[in-house]
C-alpha positions as CSV (number, residue, x, y, z in Angstrom):
1,M,0.0,-0.3,-0.2
2,S,2.7,2.4,1.0
3,N,5.1,1.9,-1.8
4,K,1.5,2.3,-4.4
5,V,1.0,5.9,-2.4
6,L,4.3,6.4,-3.6
7,E,4.4,5.3,-6.9
8,Q,1.1,7.4,-7.7
9,L,1.6,10.4,-6.4
10,M,5.0,11.4,-8.9
11,E,1.8,11.4,-11.2
12,A,-0.4,13.5,-9.5
13,V,2.0,16.1,-9.4
14,L,3.1,15.6,-12.9
15,N,-0.3,15.9,-13.9
16,G,-1.4,18.8,-11.8
17,D,-3.8,17.1,-9.7
18,D,-4.0,18.9,-6.6
19,D,-6.9,17.2,-5.0
20,L,-5.3,13.7,-5.6
21,T,-1.8,15.2,-4.3
22,K,-3.7,15.8,-1.0
23,E,-5.8,12.5,-1.2
24,L,-2.4,10.6,-1.3
25,V,0.1,12.6,1.1
26,S,-2.9,11.9,3.8
27,Q,-3.1,8.7,3.0
28,G,0.8,8.7,3.2
29,I,0.8,10.6,6.3
30,E,-2.0,7.9,8.0
31,A,0.2,4.9,6.7
32,G,3.5,6.4,8.8
33,L,5.7,7.3,6.1
34,A,8.0,9.9,6.5
35,P,7.8,13.3,5.3
36,T,10.8,13.3,3.9
37,D,10.0,9.9,2.0
38,I,6.7,11.9,0.9
39,I,8.3,14.5,-0.5
40,N,11.0,12.6,-2.1
41,A,8.3,10.7,-4.0
42,M,6.4,14.5,-5.5
43,S,9.6,15.9,-6.4
44,P,10.3,13.8,-9.6
45,G,6.8,14.5,-10.7
46,A,8.0,18.3,-9.8
47,R,10.9,17.8,-12.2
48,E,9.7,15.7,-14.9
49,A,6.8,18.9,-15.4
50,G,9.8,21.3,-15.8
51,K,11.6,18.8,-18.2
52,R,8.2,18.9,-20.6
53,F,7.9,22.3,-20.2
54,S,11.9,23.1,-21.6
55,T,10.7,20.5,-24.3
56,G,8.1,22.1,-25.5
57,E,5.4,19.2,-24.2
58,Y,3.9,21.8,-21.4
59,F,3.0,24.9,-21.4
60,L,2.8,27.2,-18.6
61,P,-0.5,26.1,-16.9
62,E,0.4,22.6,-16.8
63,L,4.0,23.5,-15.8
64,M,1.8,26.0,-12.9
65,M,-0.8,23.1,-12.0
66,A,2.2,20.9,-11.4
67,G,3.7,22.9,-9.1
68,E,1.0,24.0,-6.9
69,A,0.0,20.2,-6.7
70,M,3.4,20.0,-5.3
71,N,3.3,22.8,-3.2
72,A,-0.2,21.2,-1.7
73,G,1.2,18.1,-0.8
74,V,4.2,20.1,1.0
75,Q,1.5,22.0,2.7
76,L,-0.3,18.9,4.3
77,L,3.0,17.4,5.6
78,I,4.7,20.7,7.5
79,P,2.9,20.2,10.8
80,H,4.3,16.6,10.5
81,M,7.8,18.0,10.2
82,T,10.5,18.8,12.8
83,G,14.0,19.2,12.7
84,D,15.9,16.8,10.2
85,A,11.9,15.7,9.1
86,S,11.6,19.5,7.5
87,P,12.2,19.4,3.5
88,K,15.7,20.8,2.4
89,S,15.6,23.2,0.0
90,I,18.7,24.3,-2.8
91,G,17.6,27.5,-1.6
92,K,15.3,30.6,-1.1
93,V,14.9,33.2,-3.9
94,V,12.7,35.8,-3.2
95,I,11.7,37.2,-7.2
96,G,8.9,40.0,-8.8
97,S,8.7,42.6,-11.5
98,V,9.9,45.7,-10.8
99,E,8.0,49.1,-10.0
100,G,5.5,50.2,-12.9
101,D,6.2,46.7,-14.7
102,V,3.0,44.4,-15.0
103,H,4.6,41.8,-16.9
104,D,4.2,38.5,-15.1
105,I,4.7,35.3,-17.8
106,G,8.3,35.3,-18.0
107,K,8.3,35.7,-13.9
108,N,6.0,33.0,-13.2
109,I,7.8,30.4,-15.5
110,I,10.8,31.0,-13.9
111,S,9.1,30.8,-10.5
112,A,7.7,27.8,-11.2
113,L,11.0,26.0,-13.0
114,L,12.9,27.4,-9.8
115,R,10.6,25.6,-7.8
116,A,10.4,22.3,-9.8
117,D,14.0,22.6,-9.0
118,G,14.0,22.2,-5.2
119,F,14.2,26.2,-4.6
120,E,11.9,27.6,-2.1
121,V,10.2,30.4,-4.1
122,I,8.7,33.9,-2.6
123,D,7.2,35.2,-5.5
124,L,6.0,39.4,-5.0
125,G,4.3,39.3,-8.0
126,I,4.4,42.5,-10.3
127,D,5.1,46.1,-9.9
128,V,7.2,45.5,-6.7
129,T,8.8,48.8,-5.4
130,P,12.1,49.0,-3.9
131,D,10.8,49.0,-0.7
132,A,8.7,45.6,-0.7
133,F,11.8,44.0,-2.0
134,V,13.9,45.1,0.7
135,T,11.3,44.6,3.3
136,A,10.6,41.1,1.8
137,V,14.8,40.8,1.7
138,K,14.9,41.2,5.5
139,K,12.0,38.8,6.1
140,E,13.1,36.7,4.2
141,Q,16.4,36.3,4.1
142,P,17.1,34.7,0.9
143,N,20.0,33.5,-0.7
144,I,18.9,34.9,-4.0
145,L,16.7,38.5,-5.2
146,G,15.4,37.3,-8.4
147,L,15.0,41.8,-10.4
148,G,12.6,41.3,-13.7
149,S,11.9,44.0,-15.8
150,Y,10.3,43.5,-19.1
151,M,9.9,47.6,-20.1
152,S,12.9,49.8,-20.5
153,T,10.9,52.5,-19.1
154,T,11.4,49.8,-15.9
155,L,15.1,49.6,-15.7
156,R,15.2,52.5,-12.6
157,G,12.9,50.2,-10.4
158,I,16.0,48.1,-10.6
159,E,18.5,50.7,-10.0
160,E,16.5,51.9,-7.3
161,T,16.3,48.2,-5.7
162,M,19.9,48.3,-5.9
163,D,20.5,51.5,-4.6
164,L,18.1,50.6,-1.6
165,L,19.5,47.4,-0.8
166,V,23.4,49.4,-0.1
167,K,21.4,51.8,1.7
168,E,20.2,49.5,3.7
169,S,23.5,47.5,4.2
170,L,21.7,44.8,2.6
171,R,23.7,44.3,-0.4
172,D,26.3,42.0,0.4
173,K,24.2,39.3,2.2
174,V,22.0,38.5,-1.0
175,K,22.3,37.4,-4.3
176,V,20.5,39.5,-7.2
177,L,19.7,37.9,-10.5
178,M,18.3,40.1,-13.0
179,G,16.3,39.3,-16.1
180,G,13.7,40.2,-18.4
181,V,13.7,41.7,-22.4
182,A,14.7,44.8,-20.9
183,V,18.1,43.8,-19.2
184,F,21.2,43.0,-21.2
185,P,24.4,41.4,-19.4
186,Q,26.6,44.6,-19.4
187,Y,23.7,46.2,-17.7
188,V,24.3,44.1,-15.0
189,Q,27.8,44.4,-14.5
190,R,27.7,48.2,-15.1
191,I,25.0,48.5,-12.2
192,G,26.7,45.8,-10.0
193,G,24.0,42.9,-10.4
194,D,25.6,39.3,-9.4
195,G,23.9,37.4,-12.3
196,F,22.0,37.4,-15.7
197,A,19.7,34.8,-17.2
198,E,18.2,35.7,-20.2
199,D,15.4,32.7,-20.4
200,A,14.0,30.7,-17.7
201,E,16.0,28.1,-18.1
202,G,19.2,29.6,-17.8
203,A,17.7,31.1,-14.8
204,V,17.6,28.0,-12.8
205,K,21.3,27.2,-13.7
206,E,22.7,30.9,-12.8
207,A,20.4,30.8,-9.7
208,R,22.4,27.2,-8.8
209,R,25.8,28.8,-10.1
210,L,25.4,31.9,-7.6
211,L,25.0,29.4,-5.1
212,G,27.9,27.6,-5.5
213,G,26.1,24.7,-7.4
214,E,26.3,22.9,-10.9
C-alpha cells in the first residue's frame, strides 16, 4: 500500500492534480510514511513537468499546475515535520517584476522552474516597489533576489532597488539575479548585479551558479 501511494504521488504532481495529491499525501501520513519519503516521491513529478515544459510538451498552465500540486502536498506535511524531517531546499529566492512593470508570464515560468528544481520561491508578483523588495529581503533572508524588467522604462526600478539594498546594508547579504527582455549582461555588470539570465532555464542554471552549485 505504501509503495503504491508513493508511485501514484509522482503521477499526481506531474498531472497537476491538487485533490489527488492531497488525498495521497494524507494516505501516506496515515500509513506512517516519513514526510521526507513523501516529498521525495512528489519531487520527480515536478522536475519532470519542468523538463516537459523545456521541450515544449508542457505549456505554462501545466507547469504551474504541477508546481501548485507539489505545494499543496507539502503544505499538508508541514505540521508533521520537525528538525531533520523538514524539507530541504536548494536555496530561497525572492522574485518579482519591478515597479511599473505589470508583465508576469516570464516571471511565473521562472518561479515554476525554480520550484521544480528544488528552490523555495517567494513570488512578490508585479509592480513591486524597491521598498517591498527590501522588506522581503529583510523578512525572508533569501539567498537570491530576482529582479525582472520587461520594459526599458522600468529599469529604474532595478536601479532604485539596488541603491536601497546598499543604503539598508543588505547588498552583501543577497545575490541579485536580473532578467527580462529589457535587461542585458552589460547593464547588469554596470549596476553591480551578480547574475543575468535571458530565459527561464538560464535563470535556474544561474541561480545554481550563484549558490556555488553546478
